[in-house]
ZAVO-220800 format. One record per residue (C-alpha): residue in three letters; chain; x, y, z. Coordinates in nm, 4 decimals, padded with zeros to 6 digits. Each point is the difference from the previous one (the first is absolute). Layout:
BEGIN
{resn = ala	chain = A	u = X	v = Y	w = Z}
...
This chain:
BEGIN
{resn = unk	chain = A	u = -01.6529	v = 01.1280	w = -00.7886}
{resn = unk	chain = A	u = 00.1971	v = 00.0128	w = -00.3491}
{resn = unk	chain = A	u = -00.1486	v = -00.1471	w = -00.2950}
{resn = unk	chain = A	u = 00.1448	v = -00.3478	w = -00.0998}
{resn = unk	chain = A	u = 00.0473	v = 00.0774	w = -00.4086}
{resn = unk	chain = A	u = 00.1483	v = -00.3424	w = -00.0460}
{resn = unk	chain = A	u = -00.1774	v = -00.3103	w = -00.1330}
{resn = unk	chain = A	u = -00.1004	v = -00.1759	w = 00.3397}
{resn = unk	chain = A	u = 00.2243	v = -00.2726	w = 00.1145}
{resn = unk	chain = A	u = -00.1483	v = -00.3868	w = 00.0665}
{resn = unk	chain = A	u = 00.0223	v = 00.0053	w = 00.4209}
{resn = unk	chain = A	u = -00.0210	v = -00.2759	w = 00.2059}
{resn = unk	chain = A	u = -00.0270	v = 00.0816	w = 00.3686}
{resn = unk	chain = A	u = 00.0604	v = -00.2718	w = 00.2912}
{resn = unk	chain = A	u = -00.1306	v = 00.0806	w = 00.3037}
{resn = unk	chain = A	u = -00.3873	v = 00.1488	w = 00.0081}
{resn = unk	chain = A	u = -00.0265	v = 00.1387	w = 00.3515}
{resn = unk	chain = A	u = -00.1383	v = 00.3323	w = 00.1173}
{resn = unk	chain = A	u = 00.2879	v = 00.1732	w = -00.2458}
{resn = unk	chain = A	u = 00.0207	v = -00.2944	w = -00.2740}
{resn = unk	chain = A	u = -00.3580	v = 00.0087	w = -00.0715}
{resn = unk	chain = A	u = 00.0010	v = 00.3785	w = 00.0039}
{resn = unk	chain = A	u = 00.2609	v = 00.0116	w = -00.2568}
{resn = unk	chain = A	u = -00.1055	v = -00.2467	w = -00.2142}
{resn = unk	chain = A	u = -00.3308	v = 00.1520	w = -00.0117}
{resn = unk	chain = A	u = 00.1380	v = 00.3333	w = -00.0948}
{resn = unk	chain = A	u = 00.2394	v = -00.1546	w = -00.2805}
{resn = unk	chain = A	u = -00.2640	v = -00.1646	w = -00.1666}
{resn = unk	chain = A	u = -00.2250	v = 00.3360	w = -00.0024}
{resn = unk	chain = A	u = 00.2774	v = 00.1955	w = -00.1843}
{resn = unk	chain = A	u = 00.0302	v = -00.2856	w = -00.2255}
{resn = unk	chain = A	u = 00.2547	v = -00.2203	w = 00.0707}
{resn = unk	chain = A	u = -00.0443	v = -00.3635	w = -00.0655}
{resn = unk	chain = A	u = -00.0077	v = -00.1353	w = 00.3836}
{resn = unk	chain = A	u = 00.0701	v = -00.3321	w = 00.1206}
{resn = unk	chain = A	u = -00.0502	v = -00.0555	w = 00.3588}
{resn = unk	chain = A	u = 00.0977	v = -00.3239	w = 00.2318}
{resn = unk	chain = A	u = -00.0537	v = -00.0336	w = 00.3741}
{resn = unk	chain = A	u = 00.1028	v = -00.3001	w = 00.2402}
{resn = unk	chain = A	u = -00.3893	v = 00.0346	w = 00.1102}
{resn = unk	chain = A	u = -00.1657	v = 00.0004	w = -00.3511}
{resn = unk	chain = A	u = -00.3354	v = 00.1002	w = 00.2053}
{resn = unk	chain = A	u = 00.1886	v = 00.3389	w = 00.0724}
{resn = unk	chain = A	u = 00.0456	v = 00.0583	w = -00.3440}
{resn = unk	chain = A	u = -00.3213	v = -00.0783	w = -00.1654}
{resn = unk	chain = A	u = -00.1676	v = 00.3545	w = 00.0413}
{resn = unk	chain = A	u = 00.2528	v = 00.1554	w = -00.2671}
{resn = unk	chain = A	u = -00.1689	v = -00.2269	w = -00.2411}
{resn = unk	chain = A	u = -00.2924	v = 00.2657	w = -00.0645}
{resn = unk	chain = A	u = 00.2745	v = 00.2520	w = 00.0152}
{resn = unk	chain = A	u = 00.1576	v = -00.0892	w = -00.3440}
{resn = unk	chain = A	u = 00.2873	v = -00.2147	w = 00.1384}
{resn = unk	chain = A	u = 00.0600	v = -00.3357	w = -00.0967}
{resn = unk	chain = A	u = 00.0165	v = -00.2118	w = 00.3224}
{resn = unk	chain = A	u = 00.2351	v = -00.3087	w = -00.0457}
{resn = unk	chain = A	u = 00.0282	v = -00.2773	w = 00.3115}
{resn = unk	chain = A	u = 00.3322	v = -00.1079	w = -00.1837}
{resn = unk	chain = A	u = 00.3110	v = 00.2262	w = 00.1301}
{resn = unk	chain = A	u = 00.2423	v = -00.1648	w = -00.3291}
{resn = unk	chain = A	u = -00.2854	v = 00.0811	w = -00.2470}
{resn = unk	chain = A	u = -00.0788	v = 00.3116	w = 00.1223}
{resn = unk	chain = A	u = 00.3252	v = 00.0771	w = -00.0708}
{resn = unk	chain = A	u = 00.0526	v = -00.0997	w = -00.3552}
{resn = unk	chain = A	u = 00.0203	v = 00.2725	w = -00.2251}
{resn = unk	chain = A	u = 00.0239	v = 00.2804	w = 00.2214}
{resn = unk	chain = A	u = 00.1652	v = 00.3073	w = -00.0677}
{resn = unk	chain = A	u = 00.0119	v = 00.0970	w = 00.3698}
{resn = unk	chain = A	u = -00.0122	v = -00.2515	w = 00.3033}
{resn = unk	chain = A	u = -00.1134	v = 00.2345	w = 00.3081}
{resn = unk	chain = A	u = 00.0111	v = -00.1988	w = 00.3358}
{resn = unk	chain = A	u = -00.1688	v = 00.1679	w = 00.3037}
{resn = unk	chain = A	u = -00.0172	v = -00.2476	w = 00.2635}
{resn = unk	chain = A	u = 00.0362	v = 00.0058	w = 00.3451}
{resn = unk	chain = A	u = 00.3885	v = -00.0910	w = 00.1042}
{resn = unk	chain = A	u = 00.3219	v = -00.1000	w = -00.1453}
{resn = unk	chain = A	u = -00.0737	v = -00.3944	w = 00.0326}
{resn = unk	chain = A	u = -00.3156	v = 00.0307	w = -00.1555}
{resn = unk	chain = A	u = 00.1007	v = 00.1817	w = -00.2910}
{resn = unk	chain = A	u = 00.3142	v = -00.2062	w = -00.0947}
{resn = unk	chain = A	u = -00.2316	v = -00.3238	w = 00.0461}
{resn = unk	chain = A	u = -00.2093	v = 00.1403	w = -00.2648}
{resn = unk	chain = A	u = 00.2645	v = 00.0990	w = -00.2229}
{resn = unk	chain = A	u = 00.1304	v = -00.3334	w = 00.0014}
{resn = unk	chain = A	u = -00.3362	v = -00.1369	w = -00.0628}
{resn = unk	chain = A	u = -00.0872	v = 00.2116	w = -00.3149}
{resn = unk	chain = A	u = 00.3503	v = 00.0013	w = -00.1580}
{resn = unk	chain = A	u = -00.0196	v = 00.2973	w = -00.1766}
{resn = unk	chain = A	u = 00.1777	v = -00.0021	w = -00.3439}
{resn = unk	chain = A	u = 00.3677	v = 00.1156	w = -00.0343}
{resn = unk	chain = A	u = -00.0141	v = 00.3560	w = -00.0962}
{resn = unk	chain = A	u = -00.3261	v = 00.0701	w = 00.1691}
{resn = unk	chain = A	u = -00.0424	v = 00.3418	w = 00.1787}
{resn = unk	chain = A	u = -00.0780	v = -00.0915	w = 00.3663}
{resn = unk	chain = A	u = -00.1422	v = 00.3352	w = 00.1934}
{resn = unk	chain = A	u = 00.0285	v = -00.0733	w = 00.4105}
{resn = unk	chain = A	u = -00.2587	v = 00.2272	w = 00.1754}
{resn = unk	chain = A	u = -00.0633	v = -00.1984	w = 00.3476}
{resn = unk	chain = A	u = 00.2006	v = 00.1528	w = 00.2980}
{resn = unk	chain = A	u = 00.1957	v = -00.3049	w = 00.0964}
{resn = unk	chain = A	u = 00.3004	v = 00.1830	w = 00.1580}
{resn = unk	chain = A	u = 00.3872	v = 00.0122	w = -00.1098}
{resn = unk	chain = A	u = 00.1102	v = -00.3588	w = 00.0906}
{resn = unk	chain = A	u = -00.3158	v = -00.1509	w = -00.2437}
{resn = unk	chain = A	u = 00.1158	v = 00.2401	w = -00.2941}
{resn = unk	chain = A	u = 00.2808	v = -00.0515	w = 00.0162}
{resn = unk	chain = A	u = -00.0633	v = -00.3752	w = -00.0386}
{resn = unk	chain = A	u = -00.2211	v = 00.0596	w = -00.2714}
{resn = unk	chain = A	u = 00.2781	v = 00.2098	w = -00.1485}
{resn = unk	chain = A	u = 00.2147	v = -00.3435	w = -00.0426}
{resn = unk	chain = A	u = -00.3196	v = -00.1897	w = -00.1216}
{resn = unk	chain = A	u = -00.0532	v = 00.2402	w = -00.2812}
{resn = unk	chain = A	u = 00.3787	v = -00.0193	w = -00.0809}
{resn = unk	chain = A	u = -00.0635	v = -00.3765	w = -00.0035}
{resn = unk	chain = A	u = -00.2716	v = -00.0228	w = -00.1927}
{resn = unk	chain = A	u = 00.0594	v = 00.2408	w = -00.2599}
{resn = unk	chain = A	u = -00.2694	v = 00.2684	w = 00.0974}
{resn = unk	chain = A	u = 00.0381	v = 00.3886	w = 00.0011}
{resn = unk	chain = A	u = -00.0984	v = 00.0641	w = 00.3729}
{resn = unk	chain = A	u = -00.1089	v = 00.3472	w = 00.0886}
{resn = unk	chain = A	u = -00.0790	v = 00.0581	w = 00.3320}
{resn = unk	chain = A	u = -00.2939	v = 00.2228	w = 00.0736}
{resn = unk	chain = A	u = -00.2236	v = 00.0374	w = 00.3149}
{resn = unk	chain = A	u = -00.2378	v = 00.2410	w = 00.0384}
{resn = unk	chain = A	u = -00.1348	v = 00.2647	w = 00.2434}
{resn = unk	chain = A	u = -00.3901	v = -00.0301	w = 00.0486}
{resn = unk	chain = A	u = -00.2755	v = -00.2483	w = 00.0700}
{resn = unk	chain = A	u = -00.2550	v = -00.1710	w = -00.2231}
{resn = unk	chain = A	u = -00.2111	v = 00.3194	w = -00.0844}
{resn = unk	chain = A	u = 00.2950	v = 00.2420	w = -00.1840}
{resn = unk	chain = A	u = 00.1111	v = -00.3197	w = -00.1378}
{resn = unk	chain = A	u = -00.3520	v = -00.0465	w = -00.2139}
{resn = unk	chain = A	u = 00.0201	v = 00.3921	w = -00.0273}
{resn = unk	chain = A	u = 00.3678	v = -00.0376	w = -00.1926}
{resn = unk	chain = A	u = 00.0953	v = 00.2794	w = 00.3265}
{resn = unk	chain = A	u = 00.3056	v = -00.2341	w = 00.1200}
{resn = unk	chain = A	u = 00.3447	v = 00.1163	w = 00.1027}
{resn = unk	chain = A	u = 00.2355	v = -00.2314	w = -00.1636}
{resn = unk	chain = A	u = 00.3469	v = -00.0789	w = 00.1074}
{resn = unk	chain = A	u = 00.1580	v = -00.1384	w = -00.3397}
{resn = unk	chain = A	u = 00.3591	v = -00.1898	w = 00.0229}
{resn = unk	chain = A	u = 00.1651	v = -00.1587	w = -00.2794}
{resn = unk	chain = A	u = 00.2121	v = 00.0326	w = -00.2622}
{resn = unk	chain = A	u = -00.0272	v = 00.3016	w = -00.2493}
{resn = unk	chain = A	u = -00.0423	v = -00.1698	w = -00.3158}
{resn = unk	chain = A	u = -00.3574	v = -00.1659	w = 00.1775}
{resn = unk	chain = A	u = -00.1583	v = 00.3478	w = 00.0707}
{resn = unk	chain = A	u = -00.1541	v = 00.0524	w = -00.3263}
{resn = unk	chain = A	u = -00.1341	v = -00.3448	w = 00.0250}
{resn = unk	chain = A	u = -00.1751	v = 00.0366	w = 00.3016}
{resn = unk	chain = A	u = -00.0486	v = 00.4049	w = 00.0497}
{resn = unk	chain = A	u = -00.3610	v = -00.0187	w = -00.2204}
{resn = unk	chain = A	u = -00.1142	v = -00.2675	w = 00.2828}
{resn = unk	chain = A	u = 00.1227	v = 00.2208	w = 00.2690}
{resn = unk	chain = A	u = -00.1982	v = 00.2968	w = -00.1462}
{resn = unk	chain = A	u = -00.3281	v = -00.1881	w = -00.0228}
{resn = unk	chain = A	u = 00.0398	v = -00.1149	w = 00.3936}
{resn = unk	chain = A	u = 00.1549	v = 00.3031	w = 00.1211}
{resn = unk	chain = A	u = 00.0315	v = 00.3812	w = 00.0291}
{resn = unk	chain = A	u = 00.3577	v = 00.0205	w = 00.0476}
{resn = unk	chain = A	u = 00.2850	v = -00.2653	w = -00.0250}
{resn = unk	chain = A	u = 00.3426	v = 00.0428	w = 00.1751}
{resn = unk	chain = A	u = 00.2521	v = -00.1616	w = -00.1909}
{resn = unk	chain = A	u = 00.2690	v = -00.1089	w = 00.2607}
{resn = unk	chain = A	u = 00.2836	v = -00.1696	w = -00.1660}
{resn = unk	chain = A	u = 00.1299	v = -00.3775	w = -00.0059}
{resn = unk	chain = A	u = -00.2850	v = -00.2420	w = 00.1008}
{resn = unk	chain = A	u = -00.0532	v = -00.0138	w = 00.3827}
{resn = unk	chain = A	u = 00.0052	v = 00.3681	w = 00.0872}
{resn = unk	chain = A	u = -00.3465	v = 00.0488	w = -00.0421}
{resn = unk	chain = A	u = -00.0730	v = -00.3052	w = 00.2147}
{resn = unk	chain = A	u = 00.2305	v = 00.2050	w = 00.2482}
{resn = unk	chain = A	u = -00.1864	v = 00.2906	w = -00.0207}
{resn = unk	chain = A	u = -00.3516	v = -00.1380	w = 00.0201}
{resn = unk	chain = A	u = 00.1416	v = -00.1421	w = 00.3889}
{resn = unk	chain = A	u = 00.0931	v = 00.3473	w = 00.1032}
{resn = unk	chain = A	u = -00.3217	v = 00.1505	w = -00.0879}
{resn = unk	chain = A	u = -00.1766	v = -00.2784	w = 00.1292}
{resn = unk	chain = A	u = 00.1876	v = 00.0795	w = 00.3516}
{resn = unk	chain = A	u = -00.1469	v = 00.3378	w = -00.0159}
{resn = unk	chain = A	u = -00.3320	v = -00.1265	w = -00.0713}
{resn = unk	chain = A	u = 00.0101	v = -00.2761	w = 00.3178}
{resn = unk	chain = A	u = 00.1562	v = 00.3020	w = 00.2211}
{resn = unk	chain = A	u = -00.3031	v = 00.2185	w = -00.0651}
{resn = unk	chain = A	u = -00.2761	v = -00.2749	w = -00.0089}
{resn = unk	chain = A	u = 00.1495	v = -00.0669	w = 00.3434}
{resn = unk	chain = A	u = 00.0227	v = 00.3010	w = 00.0807}
{resn = unk	chain = A	u = -00.3550	v = 00.1344	w = -00.0281}
{resn = unk	chain = A	u = -00.1268	v = -00.2850	w = 00.1710}
{resn = unk	chain = A	u = 00.2062	v = 00.0673	w = 00.2689}
{resn = unk	chain = A	u = -00.0988	v = 00.3683	w = 00.0263}
{resn = unk	chain = A	u = -00.3344	v = -00.0254	w = -00.0351}
{resn = unk	chain = A	u = 00.0308	v = -00.2698	w = 00.3007}
{resn = unk	chain = A	u = 00.1830	v = 00.2403	w = 00.2587}
{resn = unk	chain = A	u = -00.2692	v = 00.3022	w = -00.1182}
{resn = unk	chain = A	u = -00.2644	v = -00.2533	w = 00.1278}
{resn = unk	chain = A	u = 00.1589	v = -00.0894	w = 00.3249}
{resn = unk	chain = A	u = 00.0408	v = 00.3545	w = 00.0318}
{resn = unk	chain = A	u = -00.3569	v = 00.0332	w = -00.0019}
{resn = unk	chain = A	u = -00.0281	v = 00.1560	w = -00.3673}
{resn = unk	chain = A	u = -00.2080	v = -00.1052	w = -00.2950}
{resn = unk	chain = A	u = 00.2353	v = -00.1634	w = -00.2343}
{resn = unk	chain = A	u = -00.1684	v = 00.1874	w = -00.3269}
{resn = unk	chain = A	u = 00.0665	v = 00.3449	w = 00.2384}
{resn = unk	chain = A	u = 00.3859	v = -00.1191	w = -00.0473}
{resn = unk	chain = A	u = -00.0149	v = -00.0644	w = -00.3845}
{resn = unk	chain = A	u = -00.1916	v = 00.3320	w = -00.0166}
{resn = unk	chain = A	u = 00.2614	v = 00.1808	w = 00.1572}
{resn = unk	chain = A	u = 00.2609	v = -00.1454	w = -00.2284}
{resn = unk	chain = A	u = -00.1643	v = 00.0689	w = -00.3460}
{resn = unk	chain = A	u = 00.1769	v = 00.2894	w = -00.2083}
{resn = unk	chain = A	u = 00.3001	v = 00.0309	w = 00.2555}
{resn = unk	chain = A	u = 00.3493	v = -00.0912	w = -00.1495}
{resn = unk	chain = A	u = 00.0151	v = -00.3296	w = 00.1927}
{resn = unk	chain = A	u = -00.3084	v = -00.1539	w = -00.1258}
{resn = unk	chain = A	u = 00.0324	v = -00.2719	w = -00.2779}
{resn = unk	chain = A	u = -00.3124	v = -00.0586	w = -00.2026}
{resn = unk	chain = A	u = 00.0148	v = -00.3291	w = -00.0258}
{resn = unk	chain = A	u = 00.0295	v = -00.0599	w = 00.3756}
{resn = unk	chain = A	u = -00.2474	v = 00.2266	w = 00.0625}
{resn = unk	chain = A	u = -00.2352	v = -00.1965	w = -00.2182}
{resn = unk	chain = A	u = 00.1109	v = -00.3444	w = 00.1839}
{resn = unk	chain = A	u = -00.1094	v = 00.1924	w = 00.3079}
{resn = unk	chain = A	u = -00.3507	v = 00.0622	w = -00.0966}
{resn = unk	chain = A	u = -00.0224	v = -00.3220	w = -00.1450}
{resn = unk	chain = A	u = 00.1104	v = -00.1442	w = 00.3196}
{resn = unk	chain = A	u = -00.2713	v = 00.2291	w = 00.2138}
{resn = unk	chain = A	u = -00.2909	v = -00.0912	w = -00.2821}
{resn = unk	chain = A	u = 00.1007	v = -00.3896	w = 00.0638}
{resn = unk	chain = A	u = 00.0582	v = 00.0062	w = -00.4351}
{resn = unk	chain = A	u = 00.2738	v = -00.2786	w = -00.0206}
{resn = unk	chain = A	u = -00.0580	v = -00.1443	w = -00.3139}
{resn = unk	chain = A	u = 00.3521	v = -00.0510	w = -00.1117}
{resn = unk	chain = A	u = 00.1440	v = 00.2413	w = -00.2403}
{resn = unk	chain = A	u = 00.3587	v = -00.0808	w = 00.1080}
{resn = unk	chain = A	u = -00.0729	v = -00.3493	w = 00.2355}
{resn = unk	chain = A	u = 00.1574	v = -00.0232	w = 00.3166}
{resn = unk	chain = A	u = 00.1445	v = -00.3258	w = -00.0354}
{resn = unk	chain = A	u = 00.1919	v = 00.1493	w = -00.3381}
{resn = unk	chain = A	u = 00.1146	v = 00.2805	w = 00.2403}
{resn = unk	chain = A	u = 00.1261	v = -00.2613	w = 00.2525}
{resn = unk	chain = A	u = 00.2151	v = -00.1620	w = -00.2418}
{resn = unk	chain = A	u = 00.1481	v = 00.3409	w = -00.1555}
{resn = unk	chain = A	u = 00.1050	v = 00.0869	w = 00.2901}
{resn = unk	chain = A	u = 00.1222	v = -00.3223	w = 00.1217}
{resn = unk	chain = A	u = 00.2058	v = 00.0438	w = -00.3156}
{resn = unk	chain = A	u = 00.1359	v = 00.3446	w = 00.0868}
{resn = unk	chain = A	u = 00.1221	v = -00.1239	w = 00.3170}
{resn = unk	chain = A	u = 00.1979	v = -00.3176	w = -00.1374}
{resn = unk	chain = A	u = 00.1635	v = 00.2645	w = -00.2927}
{resn = unk	chain = A	u = 00.1122	v = 00.2288	w = 00.3134}
{resn = unk	chain = A	u = 00.1084	v = -00.2631	w = 00.1840}
{resn = unk	chain = A	u = 00.2351	v = -00.1652	w = -00.2612}
{resn = unk	chain = A	u = 00.1791	v = 00.3211	w = -00.0442}
{resn = unk	chain = A	u = 00.0422	v = 00.0697	w = 00.3873}
{resn = unk	chain = A	u = -00.2520	v = 00.2647	w = 00.0005}
{resn = unk	chain = A	u = -00.2456	v = 00.0321	w = 00.2981}
{resn = unk	chain = A	u = -00.3396	v = 00.1222	w = -00.0881}
{resn = unk	chain = A	u = -00.1658	v = -00.0273	w = 00.3610}
{resn = unk	chain = A	u = -00.3542	v = 00.1558	w = -00.0881}
{resn = unk	chain = A	u = -00.0068	v = -00.2663	w = -00.2881}
{resn = unk	chain = A	u = 00.0894	v = -00.2789	w = 00.2232}
{resn = unk	chain = A	u = -00.2275	v = 00.0886	w = 00.2585}
{resn = unk	chain = A	u = -00.3124	v = 00.0198	w = -00.2471}
{resn = unk	chain = A	u = 00.0954	v = -00.3232	w = -00.1680}
{resn = unk	chain = A	u = -00.1142	v = -00.2326	w = 00.2936}
{resn = unk	chain = A	u = -00.3123	v = 00.1947	w = 00.0775}
{resn = unk	chain = A	u = -00.1018	v = 00.0133	w = -00.3423}
{resn = unk	chain = A	u = 00.0467	v = -00.4107	w = -00.0060}
{resn = unk	chain = A	u = -00.2269	v = -00.0565	w = 00.3062}
{resn = unk	chain = A	u = -00.2681	v = 00.1961	w = -00.1688}
{resn = unk	chain = A	u = 00.0493	v = -00.1956	w = -00.3188}
{resn = unk	chain = A	u = -00.0168	v = -00.3481	w = 00.2054}
{resn = unk	chain = A	u = -00.2978	v = 00.1605	w = 00.1896}
{resn = unk	chain = A	u = -00.1764	v = 00.0260	w = -00.3045}
{resn = unk	chain = A	u = 00.0333	v = 00.2990	w = -00.1480}
{resn = unk	chain = A	u = 00.2099	v = -00.0486	w = -00.2911}
{resn = unk	chain = A	u = -00.2547	v = 00.0692	w = -00.2874}
{resn = unk	chain = A	u = -00.0892	v = 00.3227	w = 00.1566}
{resn = unk	chain = A	u = 00.1610	v = 00.2994	w = -00.1003}
{resn = unk	chain = A	u = 00.3237	v = 00.1703	w = 00.1303}
{resn = unk	chain = A	u = -00.1876	v = 00.2076	w = 00.2410}
{resn = unk	chain = A	u = -00.1396	v = -00.2783	w = 00.1873}
{resn = unk	chain = A	u = 00.3138	v = 00.0332	w = 00.1929}
{resn = unk	chain = A	u = -00.1749	v = 00.2356	w = 00.1975}
{resn = unk	chain = A	u = -00.2953	v = -00.1934	w = 00.0742}
{resn = unk	chain = A	u = 00.1796	v = -00.1774	w = 00.2857}
{resn = unk	chain = A	u = -00.0681	v = 00.3356	w = 00.1887}
{resn = unk	chain = A	u = -00.4081	v = 00.0601	w = 00.1182}
{resn = unk	chain = A	u = -00.0074	v = 00.3643	w = -00.2011}
{resn = unk	chain = A	u = -00.3558	v = 00.0602	w = 00.1230}
{resn = unk	chain = A	u = -00.1705	v = 00.3422	w = -00.0691}
{resn = unk	chain = A	u = -00.0853	v = 00.1569	w = 00.3177}
């Protein structure tokens, strides 16, 4: 992580779920003056003990902020919260949630109408690397905004990719989340096949370990699945929302993504059945992967 050598900014974080809360705690630890707001106020209360000022009114939360950071579930929620909070013209708005291409395009228009300087910067990583400052930040926006937000990104991440005009960050995030969905479902189905052929699933993971085809993230998810460790790092409901955004973006551009399209209804059914708050590894819990 690079050192932040400038005076830390006053940052307001709108949305303190898994990621927003971890980001708020990290920034407060590194000397930022952090205000946090969440629609369900109780979800933000624990941040007060970590040096974060918890504010119950979104409009009050953004007053005087140098940077307003949104980390909300989807585009509609993000648009509604910004409409309610109404940051002052000239405020830098750092949009870090995974909300898809279409919603990002709407937010670009909203920022222009409100005189906000938008940086589209979704991240790759879960709440643990967010707290540790080890995210990959997929930044996009006007060149003149880089110096304003780079110290923030240096605190939150080990690497920032600047990708061009606002919106390109969200496009790259969808592509990366397609890959995550494919390998999460792939490891689940691989273990299920081994199991139905009479092979212990753990043996399949051991065989993959150290080979060129082994994705460390997929092996971790597979081992967590077998151990029943499904506390959410990346909740299945969010992964399901993201893969639906992938399918939407591809269809609008006439591109056929058969794997993503097949995964989407399967995961949606799991979420509806009550697995949404479990980790994405729970996609494999629909198979009886019992040790032999």
